[in-house]
mmCIF file of the N, C-alpha and C atoms, coordinates in Angstrom:
data_MODEL
# 
_entry.id   MODEL 
# 
loop_
_atom_site.group_PDB 
_atom_site.id 
_atom_site.type_symbol 
_atom_site.label_atom_id 
_atom_site.label_alt_id 
_atom_site.label_comp_id 
_atom_site.label_asym_id 
_atom_site.label_entity_id 
_atom_site.label_seq_id 
_atom_site.pdbx_PDB_ins_code 
_atom_site.Cartn_x 
_atom_site.Cartn_y 
_atom_site.Cartn_z 
_atom_site.occupancy 
_atom_site.B_iso_or_equiv 
_atom_site.pdbx_formal_charge 
_atom_site.auth_seq_id 
_atom_site.auth_comp_id 
_atom_site.auth_asym_id 
_atom_site.auth_atom_id 
_atom_site.pdbx_PDB_model_num 
ATOM 1   N N  . MET A 1 1  ? -16.560 1.033   -19.377 1.00 0.00 ? 1  MET A N  1 
ATOM 2   C CA . MET A 1 1  ? -15.082 0.805   -19.275 1.00 0.00 ? 1  MET A CA 1 
ATOM 3   C C  . MET A 1 1  ? -14.724 2.078   -18.177 1.00 0.00 ? 1  MET A C  1 
ATOM 4   N N  . GLY A 1 2  ? -15.587 3.156   -18.022 1.00 0.00 ? 2  GLY A N  1 
ATOM 5   C CA . GLY A 1 2  ? -15.375 4.361   -17.778 1.00 0.00 ? 2  GLY A CA 1 
ATOM 6   C C  . GLY A 1 2  ? -15.340 4.271   -16.236 1.00 0.00 ? 2  GLY A C  1 
ATOM 7   N N  . ASP A 1 3  ? -16.336 3.492   -15.665 1.00 0.00 ? 3  ASP A N  1 
ATOM 8   C CA . ASP A 1 3  ? -16.376 3.241   -14.329 1.00 0.00 ? 3  ASP A CA 1 
ATOM 9   C C  . ASP A 1 3  ? -15.097 2.153   -13.845 1.00 0.00 ? 3  ASP A C  1 
ATOM 10  N N  . LEU A 1 4  ? -14.822 1.308   -14.777 1.00 0.00 ? 4  LEU A N  1 
ATOM 11  C CA . LEU A 1 4  ? -13.675 0.627   -14.423 1.00 0.00 ? 4  LEU A CA 1 
ATOM 12  C C  . LEU A 1 4  ? -12.720 0.977   -14.398 1.00 0.00 ? 4  LEU A C  1 
ATOM 13  N N  . SER A 1 5  ? -12.113 2.130   -15.304 1.00 0.00 ? 5  SER A N  1 
ATOM 14  C CA . SER A 1 5  ? -10.911 3.132   -15.139 1.00 0.00 ? 5  SER A CA 1 
ATOM 15  C C  . SER A 1 5  ? -10.792 4.083   -14.269 1.00 0.00 ? 5  SER A C  1 
ATOM 16  N N  . ASN A 1 6  ? -12.313 4.627   -13.289 1.00 0.00 ? 6  ASN A N  1 
ATOM 17  C CA . ASN A 1 6  ? -12.064 5.090   -12.512 1.00 0.00 ? 6  ASN A CA 1 
ATOM 18  C C  . ASN A 1 6  ? -11.947 4.253   -10.989 1.00 0.00 ? 6  ASN A C  1 
ATOM 19  N N  . ARG A 1 7  ? -12.463 3.105   -11.085 1.00 0.00 ? 7  ARG A N  1 
ATOM 20  C CA . ARG A 1 7  ? -11.957 2.447   -9.866  1.00 0.00 ? 7  ARG A CA 1 
ATOM 21  C C  . ARG A 1 7  ? -10.542 2.124   -9.820  1.00 0.00 ? 7  ARG A C  1 
ATOM 22  N N  . ILE A 1 8  ? -10.309 1.715   -10.864 1.00 0.00 ? 8  ILE A N  1 
ATOM 23  C CA . ILE A 1 8  ? -8.782  1.075   -11.187 1.00 0.00 ? 8  ILE A CA 1 
ATOM 24  C C  . ILE A 1 8  ? -7.738  2.439   -10.641 1.00 0.00 ? 8  ILE A C  1 
ATOM 25  N N  . GLY A 1 9  ? -8.335  3.569   -11.073 1.00 0.00 ? 9  GLY A N  1 
ATOM 26  C CA . GLY A 1 9  ? -7.395  4.785   -10.954 1.00 0.00 ? 9  GLY A CA 1 
ATOM 27  C C  . GLY A 1 9  ? -7.407  5.069   -9.308  1.00 0.00 ? 9  GLY A C  1 
ATOM 28  N N  . ARG A 1 10 ? -8.750  5.119   -8.935  1.00 0.00 ? 10 ARG A N  1 
ATOM 29  C CA . ARG A 1 10 ? -8.756  5.133   -7.165  1.00 0.00 ? 10 ARG A CA 1 
ATOM 30  C C  . ARG A 1 10 ? -7.845  4.012   -6.409  1.00 0.00 ? 10 ARG A C  1 
ATOM 31  N N  . LEU A 1 11 ? -7.913  2.944   -7.249  1.00 0.00 ? 11 LEU A N  1 
ATOM 32  C CA . LEU A 1 11 ? -6.900  1.986   -6.493  1.00 0.00 ? 11 LEU A CA 1 
ATOM 33  C C  . LEU A 1 11 ? -5.275  2.303   -6.873  1.00 0.00 ? 11 LEU A C  1 
ATOM 34  N N  . ASP A 1 12 ? -4.791  3.023   -7.887  1.00 0.00 ? 12 ASP A N  1 
ATOM 35  C CA . ASP A 1 12 ? -3.826  3.332   -8.159  1.00 0.00 ? 12 ASP A CA 1 
ATOM 36  C C  . ASP A 1 12 ? -3.103  4.472   -7.059  1.00 0.00 ? 12 ASP A C  1 
ATOM 37  N N  . SER A 1 13 ? -4.061  5.345   -6.669  1.00 0.00 ? 13 SER A N  1 
ATOM 38  C CA . SER A 1 13 ? -4.061  6.487   -6.021  1.00 0.00 ? 13 SER A CA 1 
ATOM 39  C C  . SER A 1 13 ? -3.948  5.922   -4.456  1.00 0.00 ? 13 SER A C  1 
ATOM 40  N N  . GLU A 1 14 ? -4.535  4.704   -4.040  1.00 0.00 ? 14 GLU A N  1 
ATOM 41  C CA . GLU A 1 14 ? -4.220  4.139   -2.825  1.00 0.00 ? 14 GLU A CA 1 
ATOM 42  C C  . GLU A 1 14 ? -2.908  3.590   -2.589  1.00 0.00 ? 14 GLU A C  1 
ATOM 43  N N  . ALA A 1 15 ? -2.787  2.479   -4.005  1.00 0.00 ? 15 ALA A N  1 
ATOM 44  C CA . ALA A 1 15 ? -1.339  2.278   -4.009  1.00 0.00 ? 15 ALA A CA 1 
ATOM 45  C C  . ALA A 1 15 ? -0.227  3.003   -3.710  1.00 0.00 ? 15 ALA A C  1 
ATOM 46  N N  . GLU A 1 16 ? -0.361  4.256   -4.303  1.00 0.00 ? 16 GLU A N  1 
ATOM 47  C CA . GLU A 1 16 ? 0.869   5.259   -4.165  1.00 0.00 ? 16 GLU A CA 1 
ATOM 48  C C  . GLU A 1 16 ? 0.701   5.792   -2.761  1.00 0.00 ? 16 GLU A C  1 
ATOM 49  N N  . TYR A 1 17 ? -0.417  6.113   -1.914  1.00 0.00 ? 17 TYR A N  1 
ATOM 50  C CA . TYR A 1 17 ? -0.230  6.202   -0.637  1.00 0.00 ? 17 TYR A CA 1 
ATOM 51  C C  . TYR A 1 17 ? 0.296   4.981   0.210   1.00 0.00 ? 17 TYR A C  1 
ATOM 52  N N  . ALA A 1 18 ? 0.118   4.123   -0.075  1.00 0.00 ? 18 ALA A N  1 
ATOM 53  C CA . ALA A 1 18 ? 0.796   2.826   0.908   1.00 0.00 ? 18 ALA A CA 1 
ATOM 54  C C  . ALA A 1 18 ? 1.986   2.811   0.522   1.00 0.00 ? 18 ALA A C  1 
ATOM 55  N N  . ALA A 1 19 ? 2.238   2.916   -0.768  1.00 0.00 ? 19 ALA A N  1 
ATOM 56  C CA . ALA A 1 19 ? 3.884   2.874   -1.073  1.00 0.00 ? 19 ALA A CA 1 
ATOM 57  C C  . ALA A 1 19 ? 4.520   4.357   -0.449  1.00 0.00 ? 19 ALA A C  1 
ATOM 58  N N  . ARG A 1 20 ? 3.866   5.076   -0.384  1.00 0.00 ? 20 ARG A N  1 
ATOM 59  C CA . ARG A 1 20 ? 4.666   6.546   0.453   1.00 0.00 ? 20 ARG A CA 1 
ATOM 60  C C  . ARG A 1 20 ? 4.799   6.138   2.017   1.00 0.00 ? 20 ARG A C  1 
ATOM 61  N N  . THR A 1 21 ? 3.430   5.462   2.322   1.00 0.00 ? 21 THR A N  1 
ATOM 62  C CA . THR A 1 21 ? 3.619   4.954   3.964   1.00 0.00 ? 21 THR A CA 1 
ATOM 63  C C  . THR A 1 21 ? 4.769   4.270   4.229   1.00 0.00 ? 21 THR A C  1 
ATOM 64  N N  . PHE A 1 22 ? 4.949   2.999   3.411   1.00 0.00 ? 22 PHE A N  1 
ATOM 65  C CA . PHE A 1 22 ? 5.861   2.088   3.364   1.00 0.00 ? 22 PHE A CA 1 
ATOM 66  C C  . PHE A 1 22 ? 7.416   2.760   3.515   1.00 0.00 ? 22 PHE A C  1 
ATOM 67  N N  . ASP A 1 23 ? 7.558   3.650   2.427   1.00 0.00 ? 23 ASP A N  1 
ATOM 68  C CA . ASP A 1 23 ? 9.063   4.366   2.539   1.00 0.00 ? 23 ASP A CA 1 
ATOM 69  C C  . ASP A 1 23 ? 9.022   5.196   3.789   1.00 0.00 ? 23 ASP A C  1 
ATOM 70  N N  . HIS A 1 24 ? 7.796   5.998   3.965   1.00 0.00 ? 24 HIS A N  1 
ATOM 71  C CA . HIS A 1 24 ? 8.533   6.957   5.350   1.00 0.00 ? 24 HIS A CA 1 
ATOM 72  C C  . HIS A 1 24 ? 8.831   6.214   6.435   1.00 0.00 ? 24 HIS A C  1 
ATOM 73  N N  . ALA A 1 25 ? 7.934   5.094   6.732   1.00 0.00 ? 25 ALA A N  1 
ATOM 74  C CA . ALA A 1 25 ? 7.952   4.229   8.074   1.00 0.00 ? 25 ALA A CA 1 
ATOM 75  C C  . ALA A 1 25 ? 9.346   3.262   7.542   1.00 0.00 ? 25 ALA A C  1 
ATOM 76  N N  . ASN A 1 26 ? 9.625   2.912   6.708   1.00 0.00 ? 26 ASN A N  1 
ATOM 77  C CA . ASN A 1 26 ? 10.995  2.218   6.424   1.00 0.00 ? 26 ASN A CA 1 
ATOM 78  C C  . ASN A 1 26 ? 12.059  3.341   7.059   1.00 0.00 ? 26 ASN A C  1 
ATOM 79  N N  . SER A 1 27 ? 12.035  4.217   6.200   1.00 0.00 ? 27 SER A N  1 
ATOM 80  C CA . SER A 1 27 ? 13.313  5.433   6.570   1.00 0.00 ? 27 SER A CA 1 
ATOM 81  C C  . SER A 1 27 ? 13.617  5.784   7.985   1.00 0.00 ? 27 SER A C  1 
ATOM 82  N N  . ARG A 1 28 ? 12.093  5.950   8.332   1.00 0.00 ? 28 ARG A N  1 
ATOM 83  C CA . ARG A 1 28 ? 12.337  6.258   10.061  1.00 0.00 ? 28 ARG A CA 1 
ATOM 84  C C  . ARG A 1 28 ? 12.628  5.057   10.607  1.00 0.00 ? 28 ARG A C  1 
ATOM 85  N N  . PHE A 1 29 ? 12.335  3.728   10.628  1.00 0.00 ? 29 PHE A N  1 
ATOM 86  C CA . PHE A 1 29 ? 13.044  2.527   11.168  1.00 0.00 ? 29 PHE A CA 1 
ATOM 87  C C  . PHE A 1 29 ? 14.447  2.661   11.062  1.00 0.00 ? 29 PHE A C  1 
ATOM 88  N N  . GLU A 1 30 ? 14.780  2.800   9.907   1.00 0.00 ? 30 GLU A N  1 
ATOM 89  C CA . GLU A 1 30 ? 16.438  2.759   9.573   1.00 0.00 ? 30 GLU A CA 1 
ATOM 90  C C  . GLU A 1 30 ? 17.210  3.874   10.452  1.00 0.00 ? 30 GLU A C  1 
ATOM 91  N N  . ASN A 1 31 ? 16.430  4.914   11.160  1.00 0.00 ? 31 ASN A N  1 
ATOM 92  C CA . ASN A 1 31 ? 17.052  6.024   12.155  1.00 0.00 ? 31 ASN A CA 1 
ATOM 93  C C  . ASN A 1 31 ? 16.815  6.126   13.252  1.00 0.00 ? 31 ASN A C  1 
ATOM 94  N N  . THR A 1 32 ? 15.873  5.033   13.881  1.00 0.00 ? 32 THR A N  1 
ATOM 95  C CA . THR A 1 32 ? 15.326  5.021   15.096  1.00 0.00 ? 32 THR A CA 1 
ATOM 96  C C  . THR A 1 32 ? 16.281  4.462   16.077  1.00 0.00 ? 32 THR A C  1 
ATOM 97  N N  . ARG A 1 33 ? 16.335  4.569   17.374  1.00 0.00 ? 33 ARG A N  1 
ATOM 98  C CA . ARG A 1 33 ? 16.907  3.715   18.330  1.00 0.00 ? 33 ARG A CA 1 
ATOM 99  C C  . ARG A 1 33 ? 16.015  3.281   19.176  1.00 0.00 ? 33 ARG A C  1 
ATOM 100 N N  . ASP A 1 34 ? 14.691  3.851   19.271  1.00 0.00 ? 34 ASP A N  1 
ATOM 101 C CA . ASP A 1 34 ? 13.809  3.207   20.482  1.00 0.00 ? 34 ASP A CA 1 
ATOM 102 C C  . ASP A 1 34 ? 13.091  1.961   19.850  1.00 0.00 ? 34 ASP A C  1 
ATOM 103 N N  . GLU A 1 35 ? 13.265  1.195   20.777  1.00 0.00 ? 35 GLU A N  1 
ATOM 104 C CA . GLU A 1 35 ? 12.564  -0.314  20.663  1.00 0.00 ? 35 GLU A CA 1 
ATOM 105 C C  . GLU A 1 35 ? 11.226  -0.359  20.404  1.00 0.00 ? 35 GLU A C  1 
ATOM 106 N N  . GLN A 1 36 ? 10.340  0.554   21.310  1.00 0.00 ? 36 GLN A N  1 
ATOM 107 C CA . GLN A 1 36 ? 8.858   0.643   21.085  1.00 0.00 ? 36 GLN A CA 1 
ATOM 108 C C  . GLN A 1 36 ? 8.686   1.156   19.564  1.00 0.00 ? 36 GLN A C  1 
ATOM 109 N N  . GLU A 1 37 ? 9.281   2.412   19.229  1.00 0.00 ? 37 GLU A N  1 
ATOM 110 C CA . GLU A 1 37 ? 8.841   2.876   17.956  1.00 0.00 ? 37 GLU A CA 1 
ATOM 111 C C  . GLU A 1 37 ? 9.295   2.032   16.834  1.00 0.00 ? 37 GLU A C  1 
ATOM 112 N N  . GLU A 1 38 ? 10.161  1.077   16.982  1.00 0.00 ? 38 GLU A N  1 
ATOM 113 C CA . GLU A 1 38 ? 10.690  0.308   15.915  1.00 0.00 ? 38 GLU A CA 1 
ATOM 114 C C  . GLU A 1 38 ? 9.681   -0.993  15.790  1.00 0.00 ? 38 GLU A C  1 
ATOM 115 N N  . ARG A 1 39 ? 9.121   -1.384  16.599  1.00 0.00 ? 39 ARG A N  1 
ATOM 116 C CA . ARG A 1 39 ? 7.981   -2.166  16.482  1.00 0.00 ? 39 ARG A CA 1 
ATOM 117 C C  . ARG A 1 39 ? 6.823   -1.272  15.820  1.00 0.00 ? 39 ARG A C  1 
ATOM 118 N N  . GLU A 1 40 ? 6.672   -0.378  16.136  1.00 0.00 ? 40 GLU A N  1 
ATOM 119 C CA . GLU A 1 40 ? 5.105   0.331   15.790  1.00 0.00 ? 40 GLU A CA 1 
ATOM 120 C C  . GLU A 1 40 ? 5.611   0.633   14.049  1.00 0.00 ? 40 GLU A C  1 
ATOM 121 N N  . LEU A 1 41 ? 6.894   0.938   13.924  1.00 0.00 ? 41 LEU A N  1 
ATOM 122 C CA . LEU A 1 41 ? 7.335   1.000   12.419  1.00 0.00 ? 41 LEU A CA 1 
ATOM 123 C C  . LEU A 1 41 ? 6.994   -0.173  11.543  1.00 0.00 ? 41 LEU A C  1 
ATOM 124 N N  . LEU A 1 42 ? 7.542   -1.197  11.849  1.00 0.00 ? 42 LEU A N  1 
ATOM 125 C CA . LEU A 1 42 ? 7.400   -2.528  11.535  1.00 0.00 ? 42 LEU A CA 1 
ATOM 126 C C  . LEU A 1 42 ? 6.361   -2.750  11.190  1.00 0.00 ? 42 LEU A C  1 
ATOM 127 N N  . ARG A 1 43 ? 5.281   -2.532  12.298  1.00 0.00 ? 43 ARG A N  1 
ATOM 128 C CA . ARG A 1 43 ? 3.790   -2.837  12.226  1.00 0.00 ? 43 ARG A CA 1 
ATOM 129 C C  . ARG A 1 43 ? 3.586   -2.081  11.202  1.00 0.00 ? 43 ARG A C  1 
ATOM 130 N N  . THR A 1 44 ? 3.843   -0.867  10.544  1.00 0.00 ? 44 THR A N  1 
ATOM 131 C CA . THR A 1 44 ? 3.090   0.141   9.957   1.00 0.00 ? 44 THR A CA 1 
ATOM 132 C C  . THR A 1 44 ? 3.503   -0.419  8.458   1.00 0.00 ? 44 THR A C  1 
ATOM 133 N N  . VAL A 1 45 ? 5.042   -0.845  8.379   1.00 0.00 ? 45 VAL A N  1 
ATOM 134 C CA . VAL A 1 45 ? 5.543   -1.383  7.163   1.00 0.00 ? 45 VAL A CA 1 
ATOM 135 C C  . VAL A 1 45 ? 5.084   -2.483  6.605   1.00 0.00 ? 45 VAL A C  1 
ATOM 136 N N  . ALA A 1 46 ? 4.482   -3.376  7.684   1.00 0.00 ? 46 ALA A N  1 
ATOM 137 C CA . ALA A 1 46 ? 3.695   -4.534  7.181   1.00 0.00 ? 46 ALA A CA 1 
ATOM 138 C C  . ALA A 1 46 ? 2.336   -4.390  6.630   1.00 0.00 ? 46 ALA A C  1 
ATOM 139 N N  . LEU A 1 47 ? 1.839   -3.674  7.662   1.00 0.00 ? 47 LEU A N  1 
ATOM 140 C CA . LEU A 1 47 ? 0.479   -3.106  7.169   1.00 0.00 ? 47 LEU A CA 1 
ATOM 141 C C  . LEU A 1 47 ? 0.279   -2.380  5.499   1.00 0.00 ? 47 LEU A C  1 
ATOM 142 N N  . ALA A 1 48 ? 1.299   -1.751  5.348   1.00 0.00 ? 48 ALA A N  1 
ATOM 143 C CA . ALA A 1 48 ? 1.435   -0.955  4.063   1.00 0.00 ? 48 ALA A CA 1 
ATOM 144 C C  . ALA A 1 48 ? 1.933   -1.986  3.129   1.00 0.00 ? 48 ALA A C  1 
ATOM 145 N N  . LEU A 1 49 ? 2.674   -2.726  3.298   1.00 0.00 ? 49 LEU A N  1 
ATOM 146 C CA . LEU A 1 49 ? 2.792   -3.819  2.123   1.00 0.00 ? 49 LEU A CA 1 
ATOM 147 C C  . LEU A 1 49 ? 1.581   -4.633  1.912   1.00 0.00 ? 49 LEU A C  1 
ATOM 148 N N  . ASN A 1 50 ? 0.944   -5.083  2.841   1.00 0.00 ? 50 ASN A N  1 
ATOM 149 C CA . ASN A 1 50 ? -0.154  -5.715  3.056   1.00 0.00 ? 50 ASN A CA 1 
ATOM 150 C C  . ASN A 1 50 ? -0.959  -5.148  2.134   1.00 0.00 ? 50 ASN A C  1 
ATOM 151 N N  . ALA A 1 51 ? -1.568  -3.851  2.248   1.00 0.00 ? 51 ALA A N  1 
ATOM 152 C CA . ALA A 1 51 ? -2.434  -3.009  1.647   1.00 0.00 ? 51 ALA A CA 1 
ATOM 153 C C  . ALA A 1 51 ? -2.189  -2.782  0.316   1.00 0.00 ? 51 ALA A C  1 
ATOM 154 N N  . LEU A 1 52 ? -0.799  -2.781  0.000   1.00 0.00 ? 52 LEU A N  1 
ATOM 155 C CA . LEU A 1 52 ? -0.296  -2.685  -1.673  1.00 0.00 ? 52 LEU A CA 1 
ATOM 156 C C  . LEU A 1 52 ? -0.426  -3.769  -2.502  1.00 0.00 ? 52 LEU A C  1 
ATOM 157 N N  . GLY A 1 53 ? -0.303  -5.155  -1.804  1.00 0.00 ? 53 GLY A N  1 
ATOM 158 C CA . GLY A 1 53 ? -0.317  -6.591  -2.479  1.00 0.00 ? 53 GLY A CA 1 
ATOM 159 C C  . GLY A 1 53 ? -1.965  -6.516  -2.536  1.00 0.00 ? 53 GLY A C  1 
ATOM 160 N N  . ASN A 1 54 ? -2.893  -6.040  -1.757  1.00 0.00 ? 54 ASN A N  1 
ATOM 161 C CA . ASN A 1 54 ? -4.489  -6.432  -1.670  1.00 0.00 ? 54 ASN A CA 1 
ATOM 162 C C  . ASN A 1 54 ? -4.899  -5.232  -2.799  1.00 0.00 ? 54 ASN A C  1 
ATOM 163 N N  . ILE A 1 55 ? -4.448  -4.145  -2.985  1.00 0.00 ? 55 ILE A N  1 
ATOM 164 C CA . ILE A 1 55 ? -5.066  -3.280  -3.887  1.00 0.00 ? 55 ILE A CA 1 
ATOM 165 C C  . ILE A 1 55 ? -4.402  -3.745  -5.211  1.00 0.00 ? 55 ILE A C  1 
ATOM 166 N N  . ARG A 1 56 ? -3.276  -4.077  -5.684  1.00 0.00 ? 56 ARG A N  1 
ATOM 167 C CA . ARG A 1 56 ? -2.927  -4.704  -6.836  1.00 0.00 ? 56 ARG A CA 1 
ATOM 168 C C  . ARG A 1 56 ? -3.567  -6.091  -6.978  1.00 0.00 ? 56 ARG A C  1 
ATOM 169 N N  . LEU A 1 57 ? -3.920  -6.788  -6.224  1.00 0.00 ? 57 LEU A N  1 
ATOM 170 C CA . LEU A 1 57 ? -4.881  -8.169  -6.327  1.00 0.00 ? 57 LEU A CA 1 
ATOM 171 C C  . LEU A 1 57 ? -6.460  -7.710  -6.664  1.00 0.00 ? 57 LEU A C  1 
ATOM 172 N N  . ALA A 1 58 ? -6.658  -6.560  -6.451  1.00 0.00 ? 58 ALA A N  1 
ATOM 173 C CA . ALA A 1 58 ? -8.100  -6.018  -6.681  1.00 0.00 ? 58 ALA A CA 1 
ATOM 174 C C  . ALA A 1 58 ? -8.339  -5.330  -7.855  1.00 0.00 ? 58 ALA A C  1 
ATOM 175 N N  . GLN A 1 59 ? -7.151  -5.004  -8.175  1.00 0.00 ? 59 GLN A N  1 
ATOM 176 C CA . GLN A 1 59 ? -6.854  -4.230  -9.677  1.00 0.00 ? 59 GLN A CA 1 
ATOM 177 C C  . GLN A 1 59 ? -6.962  -5.277  -10.713 1.00 0.00 ? 59 GLN A C  1 
ATOM 178 N N  . ALA A 1 60 ? -6.130  -6.314  -10.202 1.00 0.00 ? 60 ALA A N  1 
ATOM 179 C CA . ALA A 1 60 ? -6.045  -7.637  -11.500 1.00 0.00 ? 60 ALA A CA 1 
ATOM 180 C C  . ALA A 1 60 ? -7.772  -8.287  -11.633 1.00 0.00 ? 60 ALA A C  1 
ATOM 181 N N  . MET A 1 61 ? -8.243  -8.391  -10.241 1.00 0.00 ? 61 MET A N  1 
ATOM 182 C CA . MET A 1 61 ? -9.421  -8.962  -10.284 1.00 0.00 ? 61 MET A CA 1 
ATOM 183 C C  . MET A 1 61 ? -10.348 -8.174  -11.318 1.00 0.00 ? 61 MET A C  1 
ATOM 184 N N  . LEU A 1 62 ? -10.458 -6.585  -10.998 1.00 0.00 ? 62 LEU A N  1 
ATOM 185 C CA . LEU A 1 62 ? -11.388 -5.803  -12.081 1.00 0.00 ? 62 LEU A CA 1 
ATOM 186 C C  . LEU A 1 62 ? -11.018 -5.851  -13.210 1.00 0.00 ? 62 LEU A C  1 
ATOM 187 N N  . LEU A 1 63 ? -9.746  -5.983  -13.335 1.00 0.00 ? 63 LEU A N  1 
ATOM 188 C CA . LEU A 1 63 ? -9.632  -6.339  -14.985 1.00 0.00 ? 63 LEU A CA 1 
ATOM 189 C C  . LEU A 1 63 ? -10.099 -7.624  -15.417 1.00 0.00 ? 63 LEU A C  1 
ATOM 190 N N  . ASN A 1 64 ? -9.944  -8.745  -14.757 1.00 0.00 ? 64 ASN A N  1 
ATOM 191 C CA . ASN A 1 64 ? -10.034 -9.956  -15.228 1.00 0.00 ? 64 ASN A CA 1 
ATOM 192 C C  . ASN A 1 64 ? -11.872 -9.850  -15.133 1.00 0.00 ? 64 ASN A C  1 
ATOM 193 N N  . SER A 1 65 ? -12.403 -9.210  -14.392 1.00 0.00 ? 65 SER A N  1 
ATOM 194 C CA . SER A 1 65 ? -14.038 -9.457  -14.525 1.00 0.00 ? 65 SER A CA 1 
ATOM 195 C C  . SER A 1 65 ? -14.456 -8.827  -15.963 1.00 0.00 ? 65 SER A C  1 
ATOM 196 N N  . ASN A 1 66 ? -13.614 -8.013  -16.297 1.00 0.00 ? 66 ASN A N  1 
ATOM 197 C CA . ASN A 1 66 ? -13.886 -7.081  -17.026 1.00 0.00 ? 66 ASN A CA 1 
ATOM 198 C C  . ASN A 1 66 ? -13.989 -7.829  -18.660 1.00 0.00 ? 66 ASN A C  1 
ATOM 199 N N  . ASP A 1 67 ? -13.494 -9.148  -18.874 1.00 0.00 ? 67 ASP A N  1 
ATOM 200 C CA . ASP A 1 67 ? -13.152 -9.971  -20.068 1.00 0.00 ? 67 ASP A CA 1 
ATOM 201 C C  . ASP A 1 67 ? -14.536 -10.379 -20.278 1.00 0.00 ? 67 ASP A C  1 
# 
């Protein structure tokens, strides 16, 4: 169970990083007027949300595999 807890804990850290990345990019997006930067920030926001979803899915799969 210790290994599972460690793996889930690492995924929690990754999820927190993805959430901070999303928040930062989203905040910058709301304040920019540059079209190129907007596109790059939207891409970053999309990647962060995708990563967060994948991390949560991995956590659920780890928990279910332990049953």
